[in-house]
C-alpha positions as CSV (number, residue, x, y, z in Angstrom):
1,K,142.1,84.5,87.2
2,L,140.1,87.5,86.1
3,A,143.2,89.2,84.9
4,T,143.9,86.4,82.4
5,L,140.5,86.6,80.7
6,Q,140.8,87.8,77.1
7,A,138.5,89.5,74.7
8,G,136.3,87.0,72.9
9,Q,136.0,84.6,75.8
10,F,132.6,83.6,77.4
11,V,132.4,83.1,81.1
12,E,129.5,81.7,83.2
13,T,129.4,82.5,86.9
14,G,127.8,80.7,89.8
15,G,126.4,83.8,91.4
16,Y,126.7,87.6,91.6
17,Y,128.3,88.0,95.0
18,V,128.8,84.4,96.0
19,K,128.0,81.1,94.4
20,G,124.3,80.1,94.7
21,D,122.9,83.6,95.3
22,A,120.7,83.4,92.2
23,G,122.7,86.1,90.4
24,Q,124.5,83.7,88.1
25,A,124.9,84.8,84.5
26,K,126.8,84.4,81.3
27,Y,129.3,87.2,80.2
28,L,131.2,88.0,77.1
29,I,134.7,89.4,77.6
30,V,135.4,92.5,75.4
31,A,138.1,95.1,75.1
32,A,138.1,98.1,77.4
33,Q,134.9,100.1,77.2
34,A,132.5,101.9,79.5
35,A,130.9,99.6,82.1
36,D,127.9,100.4,84.3
37,G,129.1,98.3,87.2
38,Y,125.7,96.4,87.5
39,G,125.4,94.2,84.4
40,D,128.8,95.0,82.9
41,H,132.0,94.9,84.9
42,T,135.6,96.1,84.4
43,L,138.1,93.4,85.1
44,A,141.6,93.6,86.5
45,N,143.3,93.6,83.1
46,G,141.1,96.4,81.7
47,T,138.8,94.1,79.7
48,V,135.1,94.3,80.4
49,A,132.6,91.4,81.2
50,V,129.4,92.2,79.3
51,L,126.2,90.4,80.5
52,Q,124.6,88.2,77.9
53,A,120.9,87.6,77.5
54,N,120.3,83.8,77.5
55,S,116.5,84.0,77.4
56,D,113.8,86.7,77.2
57,I,113.8,87.1,81.1
58,I,116.5,88.7,83.3
59,N,116.6,88.8,87.0
60,V,117.4,91.9,89.1
61,L,119.8,89.7,91.1
62,Q,122.0,89.6,88.0
63,F,122.5,93.3,88.5
64,G,123.5,93.3,92.1
65,A,120.1,93.6,93.9
66,K,119.8,91.6,97.1
67,G,116.2,92.1,98.3
68,D,117.4,92.2,101.8
69,G,115.4,95.1,103.0
70,I,118.6,97.0,104.0
71,N,120.2,98.4,100.9
72,N,118.8,101.0,98.6
73,E,118.4,99.1,95.4
74,G,116.7,101.5,93.0
75,S,119.9,101.7,90.9
76,E,120.1,98.0,90.5
77,I,116.4,97.7,89.4
78,I,116.8,100.6,86.9
79,A,120.0,99.0,85.5
80,A,118.0,95.8,84.8
81,L,115.2,97.7,83.1
82,T,117.7,99.8,81.0
83,F,119.4,96.5,79.9
84,A,116.0,95.1,78.9
85,E,115.0,98.3,77.1
86,N,118.2,98.2,75.0
87,N,118.1,94.5,74.2
88,D,115.4,93.3,71.8
89,K,115.6,89.8,73.2
90,I,114.5,90.8,76.7
91,K,110.8,91.0,77.4
92,E,110.6,90.6,81.2
93,V,112.4,91.7,84.3
94,F,111.9,89.4,87.2
95,I,112.2,90.6,90.8
96,A,112.7,87.6,93.0
97,G,111.1,87.3,96.5
98,G,112.5,89.8,99.0
99,T,112.2,93.4,100.1
100,Y,113.7,96.0,97.8
101,I,114.2,99.5,99.2
102,I,114.0,102.3,96.6
103,S,114.1,106.1,96.9
104,V,113.4,106.9,93.2
105,A,110.5,106.2,90.9
106,I,110.9,103.1,88.7
107,T,109.9,103.6,85.1
108,I,109.0,100.5,83.1
109,P,110.0,100.9,79.5
110,L,107.7,100.4,76.5
111,G,106.6,96.8,76.1
112,I,108.5,95.4,79.2
113,T,107.0,93.2,81.9
114,V,108.1,93.6,85.5
115,S,107.1,90.6,87.6
116,G,107.6,89.4,91.1
117,S,107.3,86.0,92.7
118,S,104.0,87.0,94.3
119,R,102.6,90.1,95.9
120,T,103.2,88.7,99.4
121,N,106.9,87.8,98.7
122,T,108.1,90.6,96.4
123,I,107.9,93.9,98.2
124,I,109.1,97.2,96.7
125,S,109.5,99.7,99.6
126,Q,109.5,103.3,98.5
127,I,111.1,105.2,101.3
128,N,110.9,108.7,99.6
129,T,107.5,110.2,100.3
130,T,107.9,112.8,97.6
131,V,108.2,110.5,94.5
132,H,106.0,107.8,92.8
133,G,106.4,104.0,92.9
134,F,106.2,102.7,89.3
135,I,105.6,104.7,86.1
136,L,104.4,102.5,83.2
137,N,104.7,103.1,79.5
138,S,102.4,101.6,76.8
139,F,102.3,97.8,76.3
140,S,104.1,97.3,79.7
141,V,102.9,95.0,82.4
142,I,103.4,94.9,86.2
143,K,102.4,91.8,88.1
144,N,102.8,89.7,91.2
145,L,104.3,92.2,93.6
146,T,103.6,94.9,96.3
147,I,104.7,98.5,96.1
148,Q,104.4,100.5,99.4
149,A,105.2,103.9,100.7
150,P,105.9,104.5,104.4
151,E,102.8,103.8,106.5
152,T,103.0,107.3,108.0
153,N,103.0,109.0,104.6
154,I,100.7,112.1,104.4
155,N,101.7,113.2,100.9
156,Q,98.6,113.3,98.7
157,T,100.3,113.6,95.3
158,T,102.4,110.5,95.0
159,R,101.3,107.5,92.9
160,G,101.8,103.9,93.6
161,V,101.4,103.0,89.9
162,S,101.1,105.7,87.3
163,Y,100.0,104.7,83.8
164,S,99.1,108.1,82.2
165,D,99.0,108.4,78.4
166,T,99.3,104.6,77.9
167,T,97.9,102.0,75.6
168,Q,97.4,98.3,76.5
169,V,98.9,98.4,80.0
170,Q,98.2,95.6,82.3
171,I,98.4,95.7,86.2
172,I,97.8,92.2,87.5
173,N,97.9,90.8,91.1
174,V,99.5,93.9,92.6
175,R,99.1,95.5,96.0
176,V,99.6,99.2,96.6
177,L,99.9,100.7,100.1
178,Y,100.0,104.3,101.6
179,F,100.6,106.4,98.4
180,G,98.5,109.5,97.6
181,Y,96.9,107.6,94.7
182,G,97.0,103.9,94.4
183,L,96.6,103.8,90.6
184,F,96.8,107.0,88.7
185,N,95.9,107.8,85.1
186,G,95.9,111.5,84.4
187,Q,96.9,114.2,81.9
188,E,100.6,114.1,81.2
189,G,101.0,114.3,77.4
190,G,97.4,114.6,76.2
191,N,97.3,111.1,74.5
192,L,94.3,108.8,74.4
193,N,94.4,106.0,77.0
194,W,92.8,102.7,75.8
195,I,92.6,99.0,76.3
196,N,94.1,99.1,79.8
197,R,93.5,96.1,82.0
198,I,93.6,96.1,85.8
199,V,92.9,92.8,87.5
200,N,93.2,91.5,91.1
201,V,94.6,94.7,92.6
202,R,94.4,95.7,96.3
203,I,94.9,99.3,97.4
204,D,95.3,100.1,101.1
205,N,95.0,103.5,102.8
206,P,95.7,105.9,99.9
207,T,95.9,109.5,101.3
208,K,93.8,110.9,98.4
209,A,92.3,108.2,96.1
210,G,92.5,104.6,95.3
211,V,91.9,104.7,91.5
212,W,92.0,108.0,89.7
213,N,91.3,108.7,86.1
214,D,91.0,112.4,85.6
215,S,89.1,114.8,83.4
216,L,91.9,116.0,81.2
217,N,92.4,112.7,79.5
218,V,90.2,110.4,77.4
219,H,90.0,106.8,78.5
220,D,88.6,104.2,76.2
221,D,88.1,100.5,77.0
222,V,89.5,100.5,80.5
223,Y,88.8,97.3,82.5
224,F,88.9,96.8,86.2
225,E,88.2,93.3,87.7
226,S,88.5,92.3,91.3
227,V,90.0,95.6,92.5
228,Y,89.7,96.2,96.2
229,V,90.2,99.6,97.8
230,R,90.3,99.8,101.6
231,N,90.8,102.9,103.7
232,D,90.8,103.1,107.5
233,S,93.4,105.7,107.9
234,I,93.0,109.3,109.2
235,L,96.1,110.4,107.4
236,G,96.0,112.6,104.3
237,A,92.8,114.1,102.9
238,S,89.8,114.3,105.2
239,I,87.6,113.1,102.3
240,K,89.0,110.4,100.1
241,T,87.8,108.7,96.9
242,A,88.0,105.0,96.2
243,Y,87.3,105.2,92.5
244,H,87.3,108.5,90.5
245,I,86.5,108.2,86.8
246,E,86.3,111.3,84.7
247,G,86.3,111.7,80.9
248,S,86.0,108.0,80.1
249,L,84.4,106.7,76.9
250,N,84.1,103.2,78.3
251,T,85.2,102.0,81.7
252,R,84.0,98.6,83.1
253,F,84.1,97.6,86.8
254,V,83.6,93.9,87.5
255,N,83.5,92.6,91.1
256,C,85.2,95.8,92.5
257,L,85.0,96.6,96.2
258,Q,85.3,99.6,98.3
259,D,85.7,99.2,102.1
260,G,85.6,102.3,104.3
261,G,87.2,100.2,107.0
262,G,85.4,101.6,110.0
263,A,84.6,104.9,111.7
264,V,87.6,106.8,110.6
265,G,86.8,105.9,107.0
266,R,83.1,106.7,107.1
267,Y,83.3,109.6,104.7
268,N,85.2,107.9,101.9
269,I,83.5,108.4,98.5
270,P,83.2,105.0,96.9
271,F,82.5,105.8,93.2
272,N,82.7,109.3,91.7
273,I,81.8,109.1,88.0
274,V,81.9,112.3,86.0
275,N,81.3,112.8,82.2
276,S,81.9,109.2,81.5
277,R,80.3,106.0,80.2
278,V,80.7,103.3,82.9
279,S,79.4,99.8,83.7
280,L,79.6,98.9,87.4
281,N,79.4,95.6,89.3
282,G,80.7,95.6,92.8
283,R,80.2,96.1,96.6
284,I,80.5,99.0,99.0
285,E,81.2,98.4,102.6
286,N,81.6,100.6,105.7
287,A,81.2,103.9,103.8
288,G,79.1,107.0,104.1
289,A,77.7,109.7,101.9
290,K,78.8,112.9,103.5
291,T,76.5,115.7,102.2
292,N,76.9,119.0,103.9
293,G,73.3,119.6,102.6
294,I,74.6,121.0,99.3
295,A,72.8,120.0,96.1
296,G,75.2,118.5,93.6
297,N,77.9,118.4,96.2
298,I,80.5,115.7,95.7
299,Y,79.4,113.9,98.8
300,D,75.8,113.3,97.7
301,G,76.0,109.6,97.1
302,L,77.9,106.4,97.5
303,V,77.8,106.2,93.7
304,R,77.8,109.7,92.3
305,C,76.9,110.2,88.6
306,I,77.5,113.6,87.0
307,G,77.0,114.0,83.3
308,S,77.5,110.3,82.8
309,T,75.9,107.2,81.3
310,V,76.1,104.4,83.9
311,A,74.8,100.8,83.9
312,I,74.8,99.3,87.4
313,D,74.5,95.6,87.5
314,I,74.4,94.0,91.0
315,L,75.7,96.6,93.4
316,Q,75.8,95.5,97.1
317,I,75.7,98.1,99.8
318,H,76.7,96.8,103.3
319,N,77.0,98.7,106.6
320,C,77.0,102.2,105.1
321,D,75.6,105.3,106.8
322,P,75.1,108.9,105.6
323,D,76.5,111.8,107.4
324,P,74.5,111.9,110.7
325,S,74.7,115.7,110.7
326,D,72.7,116.1,107.5
327,V,70.9,113.2,105.8
328,S,68.7,115.4,103.7
329,R,70.5,114.6,100.4
330,A,72.2,111.3,101.2
331,A,71.6,108.6,98.6
332,W,73.0,105.3,97.7
333,V,73.1,106.4,94.1
334,Y,73.0,110.1,93.2
335,V,72.3,111.1,89.6
336,D,72.2,114.6,88.2
337,S,69.9,115.9,85.4
338,Q,72.6,115.3,82.7
339,S,73.1,111.6,83.5
340,Q,71.4,108.4,82.4
341,V,71.5,105.5,84.8
342,S,70.1,102.0,84.6
343,I,70.1,99.8,87.7
344,N,69.7,96.0,87.6
345,G,70.1,94.7,91.1
346,L,70.8,97.0,94.1
347,V,71.1,95.0,97.2
348,G,71.3,96.6,100.7
349,N,72.3,95.3,104.1
350,T,72.8,98.2,106.5
351,P,71.6,98.7,110.1
352,S,70.9,102.4,109.4
353,I,68.8,102.2,106.2
354,N,66.3,104.7,107.6
355,N,69.0,107.3,107.9
356,F,69.1,107.6,104.1
357,T,66.8,110.1,102.5
358,S,63.2,109.3,101.7
359,Q,62.5,112.6,100.1
360,H,63.6,111.9,96.5
361,V,62.2,109.9,93.7
362,G,64.1,106.8,92.6
363,M,64.6,103.2,93.8
364,S,62.8,102.3,97.0
365,N,62.6,99.3,99.2
366,S,59.4,97.7,100.4
367,S,59.1,100.1,103.3
368,G,59.1,103.1,101.0
369,N,62.6,104.4,101.8
370,T,64.2,106.0,98.8
371,L,67.6,104.5,98.4
372,C,68.5,105.9,94.9
373,D,68.3,109.6,94.2
374,I,67.4,110.0,90.5
375,N,67.3,113.5,89.2
376,G,67.9,112.5,85.6
377,S,66.4,109.8,83.5
378,S,66.9,106.2,84.4
């Protein structure tokens, strides 16, 4: 039958491989031309079936992806994104529930949304420990899925989701596991990053950092809500950072959590804020302020403020201990002389509260223990 189809005809299929596999689509038959073999297909008589966009959403199953956790399907996902990028009608690429193995980084084009069915059902499994997961462009959205590297990954440079040099990016209801960085926003092209929104994101066992915004970029109006960074792995860097914010004009954290996850995660740095303007509302659990006894050392506090203006509004500290080898400079909040910090609600619940320093001025509890090390103005 395929050999009898002529240019100008439209054909609707019942599936991609077999009827009912959710890869059904509408095609236009055209004269012989190049075909990618994913969305477009060369037929027996030399004509080509060209995929048609019937709505503003396409499904990766229409490009041959199966989500069976067996086949490497990076090419199929990229083909769907390329189709969307070249078709003004397409605004969203849907990745149905399943496990999709990839070995290349997936770049989301400008203005395109990539969505899964949920972050428990749509799993993108990056098997190549030397490359990133997703790379976002401005005005793009990623939501309702999980991106994971191998659990044994020790590479500290890969990024689960990279959104450097972007404007109005959204990362919503996403889980990231086992990459060097969970979310990464760093210097790539020197552009201003602004109005980026990250909501309901969970990051597990990054080998370097959960959220990283670095000093070579300028970040304005970046919003984090209900972001959860947990690390109980001994793989990767010996000292890991949950949230590193550097060079930000305005970053807001609302209901954000860092969980050290137990003994092997004791020396994770929850919040490291450098040369930035930040507002912070959140919770820190099972973490410790490793100090090495060095003034200004990066491990001085659970919240470390260097050259920054920080407003802390309701920060909960639970089950956190300083480095038992040297508590002389450990603090819940460390502030250098170039910072201005205001604190409205610092709540502690830790069995080792007396292990934190009582030598520095700052916020104290009723017993006189200094919990906040303020060297600048507050």
